[in-house]
N, C-alpha and C positions, 0 to 999 in steps of 0.2 A: 504494500500500500504506500503510495507516494504522498508526500506532504502537499497540501494545496498551496498554490503560489501566494506569496505575501501580497497583501493589498498595497498598491502604490501610495506613496505619500500624497496627500491632497495638494492640489495646485493653488497657490495664493491668487486671489482675485480681488481687484480694486474697482470700485464704481467711481467714475469721474462725472460729476454733474454740475449744473450751473445754468442760470437763465440765459436766454438768447443774447448773444453779443458779450457775454461775460469774459470770454477769452480762453475757453477750453481748448480750441484748436491751436492757438498760439502756445499754450502750455504744453500740449502734446508734441508739437514740433520741437520744442526745446528738449523735452524728455527723450525724444528719439535720437538725439545726438549724444546722450549720456551713456557711457559703457554699462552703468548699472541697470539700464533699461533693455539691454540686449536679451534676445530670446524671449521676447514678450509678444503675445497676441493682443492686438487692439481690435475691439469689436465696436463698430459704429453702425448707425442706422442706414446711412447711404454714403457711398464714396463721395458724392457730390457735396456733402456737408463738411468735409474736412479737406483743407488745402495741403495735400501732401505730394503734389505732382512732382516736385523736385527730388523727392525721396524714393520714387518708384523705380524698381529695377526690372521686375518681370512678373507675369501672371503665373500663379501656381495652378489655378483652375478658374472656372468661371466665377467663383465666389470668393476668391482669395488672391491677394497680391503680396509680394515680398517687398519689404521696405529696406532702405539703405543701411539701417542700423542693425540688420539681421532680424528684424521683427516682422511678424505677419500681420496683415490687416484683413478683416472680413466683415461682411454685412450681416445685420439681423434681417433675416428673410421673413419677417412677420411674426416670428416666434423665437424668443431668446432661448428658451429651453432646447428647442430643436437645434439652434446654432451651437450651443455649448456641447450638446451630445455629439453633433457632427464633428466638432473639433477633436473630441476625445477619440472617436472612431478613427479619424485620420492619423492621429498621433499614435494610437495603439497598433495600427496596421502599417506604420512606418511610411505612410503616404506624405507626411510632413515630418520635419525633424522635431524632436522633443522641444517643448517650450517650457519656460520656468514660471511664467505668470501670465495672467490675463487682466487686461484693463478694458472695462466697458464704458464707452462714452455715450451718455444718454442725450436725447434731444433736449433743447433748451426748455421745452414746455413739459418735460416728463416729471411726474411725481415719482420719486425713487422708491416709495413703499412697495408697489407691485413688483419691482425688480428684486428688492430684498426678499419679498415674499417667495418669489420663484426660487431664489437661491437657497433658502433654508427649508423649503417645503418638499422639493423633489427628492425622493429617497436615493436615487442614483447620483444626482449632482452633489448632494450633501457628502457623499463618500469621496467624490473625486475632486471637488473644489472646496476651498476654505476661504470665506470672506475675510479679506485683509483689512478693509475699511472703506468708508465713503469719503471722497474728497470733493468738496463743493467750491466752485469758483464764483466769486462775487465781484461785480464791477463797482469800483469805488466812486465812479462818477454818477452812475444811475442807481446805485444799490438801494438807497433808502426809498426812492420812488418806486422801484421794482418791488420791494418788499411790501409797500403799501398797496400796490395795485394787483399783485399776482399771488394767489395762495400757493401756487406751485413753488415759487421762489422761497416762500416762508418754510415750506416743508423740506426743500433742498438744504437750506441752512440748518434747520432744526435737527435733522438726522445725521449730519456730517460728523465724521471723526476728526476731520481737519478742514479748515477753511483757508482758501487762497484768495487774498485781496489783490485785485489787478487794477491797473491804470491809476495808481496813486501818484504817478509822476506828471500827470496831465495838469494843465493850468486850471482847468475847471474844478479840480479837487483841492480845495484849500484845507489847511490843517483842521479847522473846525468841522468841516464836512466829513473828513476821513475819521476824525475822532468820534463824532456822533454815530457814524456807521459802525465803528468798532464796538462802541458801547452797546449799541442795539443788538449786534451779533452776539456779544457776550451774554446779554440778558436772555437772548433767545436760546443759546446753546453754550452754557458756561464751560462744558467739558471739552470743547473743540479748540485746539490751538489755532491762532490766526497768523498765517505766514505770508511772506512776499512770494511772487512767482519764481524767484531764483532759488527757492528751497531745493536742496539736493534731492535727486531721485530716490536715493536710499531712505531719506527721511520721509518723503512724500508717499512712498509705496510701503513703508514699514507699517507694522500693526501689531496686534497682540500675538499673532503667530508669526515668528520670524521665518525668513526664507530658509534658514538652516535647521528648521525644526525646533528651535529653542524659543522660549517665550520672551517677548520683549518686555519692557517695563510695564507692569500692570497699571501703575499710576498714570502713565501716559495714555494707555488704552481706555481706561475707565474715566479718568478725569473726575473721580468722585469728590476729591477734596475741593476742586474748583466749583463743582455744583453745590456742595454743602456751604462753602464760603459765600457764594452768591445768594443762596437761600437765606442765610443769616443776615446778610447785608441788605436785603431787600424784603424785609418782613411785611411792608405795606405795598401790595402790588399796585402798580400804576395802571389804573383802568383806562387811561387815555392812550396807552400804547396800542398801535394798530394790531399787533400780534399778541394781545393779552390772553388769548385763548390757549396759547401754547406755553407749557411750563416744563422746566427741567428740575428734577430733584433726585435725591438718593435715599436708599434704605440701607441700614447696616445692622449687623448683629455681632457682638463681641464673642459670643459662644457659637459652637457648631449648631447646625440646623438638621433636623431629621429629614431623610430623603422624602418620606411621605408628606411631611409638612410643606416642603418646598414644592413638590409636585402638585399638591392640592392648591397651594397659593397661586402658582402660575396658571393652573388650569382654570381656576375660578376667575382670576383676573382676565385671562384670555377670553373666556366664554361670556363674561358679563360686561366687560369694558373694552373688548378687542378693537372695536371701531375707533376708539379714542386713543389707543396705544400706538403712537408713531414708532417708538423704538424702545427696546429694553435690552440691556446687556449687563453682565455681572460675573462675579467670581464668588463662589459659595463653599464654605467648609461644611461637609456633611458629618453628622455624628457617627455614621457607619464607617467612615474612612477619612478622618480629619487631616491626615498628612497629604492627601491628594485632592486638591480642590476641583470643583467642576465649573466649567464655563457655561453660562446660560446666555441665550440670545433670542429675542423675539421681535416680531413685527406684526402689529395688529392681531389678527386671530390665529397666528401661527407661531409656535414655539419650536425652536431648533432642538434636536436631540442633544442633551447636555454632553459636553466633551470633558473627559477626565484628564487632568494634567498629571504628569509623573511626580511633580513636587510643586511647592509654592514658589512663585517667581520672585518674591521678596520676603522681608521679615514681617510684613503686615499680614496677619492671618485672620483678619476680620472678614466676614461675609459682606460684600458690597454690591448693590444693585443700583444702576443708574437708569432713570426712565425719562423719556420725552413724551409728553401726553398733550392731547388737545381736548379742551372742554371737559377736563376731569380734575377735581380738586385733589391736590397731593395729600391732604389730610385723610381723605377716604382711603387711599392706597396705604398710607402709613398705618392707619388703624387696622386695616385688613392684615397687613404684615405682622403687626403686634399680636393680633388675635391668634394667628397660626403659630406664632412663636411662644404662645402661652403667657403673654404679657398684655392682655387686653387692657386698654386705658379706660378710665372712668367716662371720658367723653367720646367713647367709640361705640355707641349703640348700633349704628348702622352696620359697621363691620362685624360686630359680634353677632348680630341678627343674621347677617348674610352667611357666616360660617355655619350657623345652626340650621338655616333654611335657605339653600342656594336659589330657590325660586323667588325669594323676596329680594329682588335686585334693586337697590336704590340708585337714584341718579340717572336712570335710563328712560 
């Protein structure tokens, strides 16, 4: 009896998003000249949307072209899942050379949530690809007006793991305008670092799961400290903000959490408030195996199968969850979390009632 072949390491995947004219194509062109970007597949919606003509070398087939940096570029032919599966078939059958990572460039009007949904829902793609992060490009000249006028731009910024601020050098972007935009982005998504377009490719494409299979700094990935600091510093929410319906907050536990409690909490949150859950990510210590934390990740009604790490990536062994929600009070989620951890608060009747009777869903 022969041993079954080892499952290949998941391929890191980054989503590059941003509103129309924000500068995604310019950023991609710069990255394609970086050696750290070699052996990358870039997926775009249409070749005509990305100005890479000077980098084209040859056509691999009718749906794929080879770029000068040794990268491949292909189109989404109406179905992202089918495109990602097709890439794996070609790679496994040696029809294309192995690639080290995938970058998906969305259209400027795309809500990234459905893309995240597809990546963490599909049982085969979950095994073969690993989400490295969401990079959102924001135009410093038109950024605040775009956030005011387009809900898609708000969601693009809210779910980002990293924000790239472009066009800050233009005359129309004064220090006050750029500073106000930065503050708004930090209020919208405190966990995401805000960088300039010249950020190194290794930094831009880095994430919780490093390319060498080792974990990157969990603090950078979660940004839980930044979220908590923002929550404490902004106790009175500004109702005049255009994006006041979107909140970022964190949940913590100093002690380990039982697997059953974590699963019930995530399932109840998903089933009762999934439409309002833009993104959830976290690192949790389980009572059953406290030395090996699990990574949790969710988008709306879908929760990724938790991934167990071989060890803690740093000395902080607290369980930490970071949530980005829309039209959902953080206090409700906090009370629900406390109830499942066996520490129901006196002012948490809704959460306590919900754990006792899942059909009595408040706030919906």
